[in-house]
C-alpha positions as CSV (number, residue, x, y, z in Angstrom):
1,M,196.1,93.3,105.4
2,K,199.3,94.9,103.8
3,H,199.6,92.4,100.6
4,Q,197.5,92.9,97.9
5,V,195.3,91.2,95.5
6,W,193.7,92.4,91.9
7,F,192.7,91.7,88.5
8,D,194.0,94.3,85.9
9,E,190.9,93.3,83.4
10,T,192.8,95.5,80.4
11,Q,195.8,93.0,80.6
12,G,193.6,90.0,82.0
13,V,196.1,89.5,84.3
14,L,196.1,88.2,88.1
15,H,198.4,90.6,90.7
16,V,199.4,89.4,93.8
17,E,202.1,91.8,95.9
18,Y,203.5,90.8,98.9
19,V,204.4,94.1,101.2
20,G,206.1,94.0,104.2
21,T,206.3,90.4,106.9
22,V,204.5,87.7,106.2
23,D,202.7,85.9,108.9
24,I,201.0,83.0,109.6
25,D,197.4,85.2,109.6
26,N,197.9,87.3,106.9
27,H,198.8,84.3,104.4
28,H,195.6,82.7,105.3
29,E,193.8,86.1,104.6
30,L,195.7,86.4,100.8
31,I,194.6,82.5,100.0
32,R,191.4,83.0,101.1
33,K,191.7,86.0,98.8
34,L,193.1,84.1,96.1
35,N,190.9,81.3,96.4
36,S,187.9,83.6,96.2
37,I,188.7,84.4,92.8
38,S,187.4,82.9,89.6
39,R,189.4,80.4,87.9
40,L,189.4,82.0,84.4
41,Q,191.0,85.1,86.3
42,K,193.9,83.1,87.6
43,N,195.6,81.7,83.8
44,L,197.9,84.6,83.9
45,T,199.6,85.4,87.4
46,L,201.8,88.3,88.4
47,V,203.4,88.1,91.8
48,D,205.6,90.6,92.8
49,L,208.1,90.3,95.9
50,S,210.0,93.7,95.7
51,E,208.1,95.1,99.2
52,M,208.0,91.4,100.9
53,K,210.5,90.8,103.6
54,M,211.3,86.8,104.1
55,P,209.6,84.9,106.5
56,R,210.9,82.5,109.0
57,W,208.7,79.2,108.5
58,D,209.4,75.9,109.7
59,R,208.9,73.3,106.8
60,K,206.0,72.2,108.5
61,T,204.3,75.2,108.5
62,R,205.3,76.0,104.5
63,Q,203.9,72.8,103.8
64,A,200.5,73.1,105.4
65,L,200.5,77.2,103.4
66,A,201.4,75.3,100.2
67,A,198.6,72.8,100.7
68,E,195.9,75.7,100.9
69,L,196.4,77.1,97.5
70,N,195.5,75.0,94.4
71,Q,198.6,74.9,92.3
72,E,197.1,74.3,88.5
73,E,194.4,76.9,89.0
74,Y,197.2,79.3,88.1
75,P,199.0,77.9,85.1
76,K,201.4,80.4,84.6
77,V,203.0,82.5,86.4
78,A,205.5,85.6,86.5
79,I,207.3,86.7,89.3
80,I,209.3,89.7,89.9
81,G,211.2,91.3,92.9
82,A,212.5,87.6,94.4
83,N,216.1,88.0,95.9
84,P,218.2,85.6,94.1
85,I,218.2,83.0,97.4
86,L,214.3,82.6,96.6
87,R,215.2,82.2,93.1
88,M,217.4,79.5,93.7
89,L,215.2,77.9,96.1
90,A,212.4,77.9,93.7
91,R,214.1,76.4,90.7
92,T,215.4,73.7,92.9
93,F,212.3,72.6,95.1
94,T,209.5,73.3,91.9
95,P,210.6,70.2,90.0
96,L,210.6,68.2,92.9
97,L,206.6,68.8,94.1
98,H,205.8,68.4,90.6
99,W,204.1,71.4,90.0
100,K,202.7,71.8,87.2
101,Q,202.7,75.7,86.1
102,A,205.0,77.1,84.3
103,I,206.8,79.9,86.5
104,E,209.1,82.2,85.2
105,F,211.6,84.6,86.9
106,F,211.8,88.6,85.7
107,E,213.8,91.8,86.3
108,S,210.8,94.1,84.9
109,E,207.3,94.1,85.2
110,N,207.1,94.7,81.7
111,D,209.4,91.7,81.0
112,A,206.9,89.5,83.3
113,L,203.8,90.8,81.3
114,I,205.2,90.0,78.0
115,W,206.1,86.5,78.7
116,L,202.4,85.8,80.4
117,K,201.0,87.3,77.5
118,S,203.4,85.1,74.9
119,G,201.6,81.6,73.7
């Protein structure tokens, strides 16, 4: 799997980096890896989409993949590298899904980390 997940102990931030094409198999593997991480290490999460190629999943597949991830374990998520279409979709559908976490988009990792660490 090209996608990466690691916890940066010095910053206290969980990093999730998508690289290349996101197919069903490697996304399942990424979810399993995320689910194995301590809940305490998921409080501040930085997701990097700058190297990701947009998947072409149907609605049923998107719903199934979203159901595998416990959204409540990720209370504060900063996203970098998202294209304008993905940003628009996320801002439109996140409130409709009643997700409880704070999600923000940033141009730089530095800005994302500042927001994650702010009160």
